[in-house]
N, C-alpha and C positions, 0 to 999 in steps of 0.2 A: 218138475219145472226146472230145478237147479241143474239136472243132468242135461236138459236141452240147451240151457244157457252155456254150460261148460263145453258142450259139443260144438255150438256155434263159434265160441271163442277159439276153439282148437282149429276149426276149419278156416276161420279168418286168418289166424296166425300162420297156418300152413300155406294158404294162398299168398300171403305177403312174403313169406320166406321164399317161396318158389319164384315169385316175381322179382325179388331182389337177386336171386341166383341167376335168373334169366337175363336181367339187365346187366349184371356183372359180366356175363358171358358176351353180351353184345358190345360192352365197352372194350373188352379184350380184342374182339374181332375188328372193331373199328380202329383200334390202335395198331393192329397188324396192317390194315389197309393204309393207315397214315404213314407207316414206315416205307411204303412202296410209292408214295405220291411223287417223289422227286424223279425216280427212274422209270416208273410205269404208270403214268396218270390215266391212260386209256383203260388199262386193266382195272384200276381202282374204280373208274367211272362205271364200267360194266358190272363189277362186283356189287356196287352199291344198289344197283337195280334189283338184285336178288333179295334185298332186305326190305321188309314192309315197315315204313317209318311209324305207322300207327301202333306197332307193338313196342315201341321204345318209350322210355320215360323222358322227362323234360330235357335232362342233360344229354342223353344219348341222341335224342332227336335233333338238338342243336348241333351236336358233334357231327352227326350224319350230314346235316345241311352244310356245315363248314367244309367237310371233305368233298362234298359234291361240288361246291363252288370252286374250291382250289383245283380239283380235277378238271373242271370245265375251263378254267382260266389257262391251265397248262396245255390243254388241247385246243386252244385258240377259239373258244366259244364266243359268239358275238352277244354280249350282254345288252339287253334293252331296258332292263329295270333293276333297281337296287332294293326292291321290297324284301326279297328272300334274305339277303345279307343283313338288312336292317333288323329283321325279326330274329336272326341268328345272334346278332350282337346283343339285342335286348335280352334274349334267353341266357346267353353265356355271362352277361353282367352279374347275374345272381350267383355265379360260381367263380367270380374274378379272383377271390382269395384262395379258393381251393385249387383251381386250375388256371393260374394267371397266364400261362403260355397260350392256351387255346383262346382265352379272351383277347389277348394281344393279337393273335393271328386273325381273329374275326374283325378286329378294328383295322388291321392292315389290309385285309381284302375288302373291307367296306370302302376304304380309300381307293384301292386298285380298281374295283368294279366301277366306281363313279368316274375314275380317270378313263377307263375303257369306254365309258359313255360320253366322253369329251367334256366332262365336268372338271374344271381346274380351279375352282374357287375354294373357299375355306371348308366347304362341306366334304371335299376330298382331302384337303391338307390336314385338318385337325385330327381325324382318326389315325392317320399315319404317324403324326407327331406323338400322339398319346401312346401308340403302339411302341414307338422307339423308346419312350420313357419307361414303359413296363419291361421291355426286353432287356434294357440295361440293368434292371434290378434283379433279373433272374440269373443266378450264378451256378445253379446246380440242375442241369448242365447249362453252359453258355449257349445261347441261340444266336450265333454270329451270322448264320445264313439269312435268317429273317431280318436281323438288324440291317444287313447290307441291302436287302430288297426294299425295306422301308425307306432307307436313306436315298436309294436310287430313285424311287418314285417321288420323294420329296423334292429332289433335284429336278425331275421332269416337270413337276407342277410349277416350281420357281421359274424354270426356263420358259414355260408357256406364258407366264405372266411377265416376262422380260426382266426378272430379278436375277441377272446373270451372276452377280457376286455371290448371292445366297445359293444359287444352283451349283456354282463351282465348289463352294464349301461342302455341300451335301455329297457331290460326286467324289470329292477328295476323301471324305470320311468313308464312303462306300468302297472306294478303291482300296483303302488301307485294310478294311476287313476282308475284301475279296482276295488280296494278296496273302492275308493271314490264313484263310481257309483254302487257298490255292484252287480257286474256281476260275478256269480259263474263260468261261462265257461271261461271268460277271466282270472279270478284269477287263476284257475287251470292250464290253458295253460302257464301262466307266471311262476308260480312256477315250472311246469314241465321243461320248457326250462332253467330256472335258475339252476335246478338240473343237467341237461346235461352239461351246461357250467362248473359248478364246478367239475363235474366228469372228463371232459376233462382237466381241470387244476389240477386234482388230489388233490383237496381240499375236502377230504372225510368228514371232520368234518362239514363243512358248507353244504355239500351235504346231510348229515344225518339230519340236521335241516330242509332242504327243503323236504326231504322224509317224515319226521314226519308230516309236515304241509299237504302234499298231502294225507297222510293216513287218515287224519281227515275228508276228503270229503266223504260223504256217497252217492254213486251212484251205482245203481244196473244194469246199462246198460252193455251189454257184452263188447262192444268196450272199455268202460271206465275201466272195470275190467282187461281186457287184457293189456291195456296201463299201469295201475298202477302196475300190477304184473311184467311186463317187466322192469319197473323202479326199483322195489325192487330187482328183480333178478340181474340186472346189478350192483347194489350197493353191494349185497352180493358176487357176482362173483369177483369184484375188491378188496373186503376186505377179500377174502379167506374163506368165510363162504359157502362152496360148498354144505353142506347138506341142507341148506335153499334154495339154488338155485334149487336143485333137486325137493324139495317139490313144489316150486312156478312154475317151468316149467311143472310139471305134472298137476298142477291145470290149467295152461294155455291150455295144450293139451285137458283137459277135457272140457273146455269152447269152444275150437275150433272144437270140434267133431260135426261139422255141415257142410252142403254142401257149405254155403257161405264162409267158411274159407278154402276151398280146395286150395292146392298149396301155402299155407302160413305157413307150418309147418317146413320147412327146417331149419330155424334159431333156432327154439326151439329144434329140434332133435340134432343139432350141439352143442348147449349149454349144453344139457343134457349129451351128450357124453363126452364133456370136463370136466364137473363137476364130473361124475362118475369116469373118469380116475384119477381126482385129489384125490378122496377119496378111490382109490385103488380097485374099483369094475370094473375090466377090462371087464368081460362078458357083463355087462349092457352098458359099454362104447362102446364096439364093436357093440352091438345091435343097439344103437341109431345112431352110425356112419353109419351103413348100411342103416338105415331108412332115414338119411339125404341124402345119395347118391341116394336112390330110389325116393326122392322128386325132384331131379334135372329135370327141364323141358327142358332146352337148354344145350345139352351135349357139345356144342362148346364154351360156355361162359367161358372166360379165368379165371375168379376169382373162378371157381369151384374147382381149385386145392387145396384150403384150406380144403375142405371136404375129398378129396382123401388123402391128406397129413396127416390129423388127423386119418383116418382109418389105414393108413400105419404104423403110430407110435404105435397105440394101438395093431395092429396085430403083430408088431415086439416085443412089450413088452410081448405078449402072446406066442412068438416063433412060430407063424403061418407065416412061411417064404413065403409060396406061395401067400397067400392073401396080405402079406406085400409088396412083390415085385411087384405084379400087381397094388396095390394102388399107390406105389411110382412111378411106370412107368407112370401111367395115370396122376399123379400129375405133374411130370416133363414135360410131353408133353404139358399140359395146361400152365405151368409156362413158358415154352419155347415160346409158342404162345403169352403169355402175354408180354414177353420181345421183341419179334418181333413187336408186335403191338405198344408198347411204343417207340421202335426204329423208326418205320415208322412215328409215330406222331412227334417225335423229329426232324426227317429229314424234314418233311413237315413244321414244325415250323421254322427250320433254313432256308429253301428255301423261305418261306414267308418273313422272316426277311431280307434275302439277296435281294429279289426283292424289298422290301420296301426301303431298304437302297439305292439301285441303283436309284430308282425313286426319293428318297429324294435328292440324290447327284445331279441328273440332274436338279431338280427343283432349288436347291440352286445355281447351276452354272449359269443357265439362270437368276435367280434373282440377282446374283452378277453382271452380265454383265449389266443388266438393271439399277442397282444402280449406277454403274460406269458412264454409259452414262448420267444418270440423274444428277449426281454430276458435270460432266464436263459442261453440259448445264447450270446448275445453277451457276457454277463458272464464265463462260463467261458472263452470264447475269448480275451477280453481279459486274463484272469489268466495264461493260458499265454503269450500274446505278451509280457506284461510281464516274466514270469520269464526268458524268452529274452533280452529286451532288457537285463535286469539283469545277466545273465552276460556278455553282450557288452560292456556298459558297464564292468563291473569290469576286464575285460581291457584295455579301452581306457584306463581310468584309470591302471592300472599302467604301461602303455607311456608315457602322457603324463607321469607323474611322473618317469620316468627321463629322458625327453627334456627335461623342464623343468629338471632338475638340471644337465644338460649345458649347456643354454641359459643358465642363471644364471651358471655359471662363465665361459662365453664373454662374457657381458654384463659381468661384473665386469672382465675384462681390457680389453674395449673401452671401458668407462667410465673406467678409469684412464688409458688412452691419450688419450681425448677430453679429460679434465680437464687433462692436461699440455699438450695442443695449445691449449686455450682460454686457459690461463695465459700461454703464450708469445704467443698472439695478442693478449691483453689488454695485455700489457707493450708490445708493438709499437704498438698503437693509442694507449696512454697516452703513449708517447714522441712519436708523430706529433702528438697533440693538444697536447702541451707546445710542440713546434716551431711549430705553427700559431699558438698563442697568443702566442709570443714574436715571431713574424714580424708578426702583426697589431699587437702592442704597439709594435714598432719603426716600422711603417708609420704608426700613429696618432700617435706622437711627431713623426715627420718631417712628417706632414701638418699637425699643429698648428703646428709651427714655420713651415711654408710659408704657412699661413693667416695667421699673425701678420704675416709679411713682406708678404703681399699686402694685408692691411688697412692696414699702415703706409704702403705706397706709395699706396693709394687715398686715405688721409687727407691725404697730402702733396698729391695732386692737387686735393683739395677745399679746401686751405688758401688763404685769400684773397691772402696775400702772394705765394705761389708762382704762383697763377693770374694775378696781375698781371705777373709776370716771365715773358714768353713763352718765352725760351730755356730757362729752368729748368723751366718747365711742360712744354715739349716733351720735354726730356730725361727727366723723371720719367715721363711718359706712355709714352715708348718703352720704358723699363725695365719699366714695369707690364705692357705688352703682351708683352714678351719673357718676363717671369716667368710669365704665364698660359700661354703656349705651352709653355714648358719644364716647368711643373708639371703639365701635362695628362697624367694617368696613361694615357690611351689611346694616347699616342704611343710609349710604351716598347716595346721589341722583345721583351720576355720573354713577352708574352701571345700566344703562338702557338696555332694550332688543335690541335696535338699535345698541348700542356699542357692545354687545355680538355677534350680527349677523355679524357685520363688521369684528370683530377680529377673530371669529371662523369659519366663512363661513357657519354657520347653517341656516336652514330655520326658518322663524318666527313661523310656526306652531309647529316645533320641540322644539324651545326655550320655548314655552308656557307650554310644558309638564314638565319642570324642575322647581325646587324651587329656592329660592334666594341663598341659600348656594351653590347649584350646579353651578349657574351662576358665582358666585365669584371665585370658584375654576377654572372654564374654563377660566375666564378673566386673572387670575394670570398665568395659563399655557400658554396663548397666549402671555403674556409678558415675557416668558422664566424664570419665577421665580423658584428658586430651592425649595426643600422641606423645608429646614431650614428657608428660607426667608418667605415662605408661612405660615409656622407655627407661625412665629413671627407676621405677618400681621393679621392672623386670631385668634391670642391670644389663641393658643392651642399647644399641644405637637406634635412632629414629628410622633410618633406612631399613635396618633389619626388622623393625617392628612393622613397617608398612608391608614388607614381603610376607611376614607371618600372617598379617590380617588378610592379605589377598589369598593366600593358600587356604586359610580358614573359610573364607567366603566360597571358594570353589568347592571345598569339601562339603559344606552345608548344602550347596546346590546339588551336588552329586548324590548326597544322602536323602535329597528331597525333604528337607526339614523346613516347614513353612510357618509353623505356629510359634513365632518368636515376637516378643514385645520390643526388641531392640533391633537396630540396623547396623551392619558392619560398614 
């Protein structure tokens, strides 16, 4: 039986190990495809079809779906649903800390796919914003290309919602990154969108700067040439340079004279008609107005009234009343249909808002009832708890009063004993203080007398008569030197380290670090001697004493001596 169990465990382990190795191989294969996405998205899309997603683990399956979505987007796939990218984001969110870059990319394409589906609200904006925040935290390596792409689409969403200032900020940030990574396509797109933002804001001076920058890009592709000439035409149209508009629009029509551009000429005809009308060439204006109407594919489209209104105005200007009335009539029919459509939309919006308000009111009513019942229940429960706490508190108070009375009695006894002890201690300290004062007074008197003798001997040395008598002068000098040596307080034997330790409270090893002069100063401080008295005892001046005390204080701080009962 044990052998069978061991065999089963071995088989399970072997299968798990094989599955791990297989999924690791799939991860490497998907990473290789990922590296080709930018340059060969069609090849990646075809290669993904050779892999069966059912054989992949959760992470590789989500990675597979992400690569599939990116490849489709780069090959201009028309997205009609965001369910696949939503499930991909949910799956990769479990690996957001292990593979933050792929999670951020899934968020980025969640916003892009929704934007491709003409969704420009917060459901497209927020994933892109979160993706930018994650990309900025990834530093090994920097993912500037995806940061640029996120910022570009954030600008697109702001522009669709008429937030031109925010859109311009996003485009500027995307442009800086595009210049940093030297991507011509991104640079051109950013400058192009910045141009349209400034045109919307009617900042034509800045728009001209962007236009000049765009004109420097040399690209012979037809779509690029059409886009650039449309930009130039729009600028000249808004700045009243209609002759240049006519030239550019004719160049665009020449480029579009191919089958792939069929049914895309209506806007160009309309602009040509308006420009010719502005430069007073009514025949050409009417001609292109008719061409624009002939290009209409959906005759019921409500916004076509612009084209008929334009033709009506030109025909009226040329006194072609029949054509003018026909065009105005068709224009007003479409305009009336547009008004009805807008009215129906407004009515539906009002009905939705009304239904939503009713539902919200009902929800709030039920919520308020629930809140009231909950509040009453909590209030009653609180009262019960408070009553219980009050009873417990009364018992505790009674016990505390008894304990407090006992404590007061004990405290009175201890206080009396402490007072007696303090009185005795005070008396002892007072006696010690008197003794110190007496000792210092005696020392002061003796030192004063010594100083007087010293000064007398010094004056004798300075006397001219004595200085002329060499024998007498030598005798007085010898006595003066003997006096100074005998009066030196540092030579006395009573200032031992034990006395310093007892009077200052310092440790013996700390006292050993001090010299004899330092110890004498500490002893005099312990005896509460003042600076004047200490100067007399040490046979020095008050200024010199203050300097010595300051040096001693710094020395004690440097030696880190803290256990002293006196202060310098």
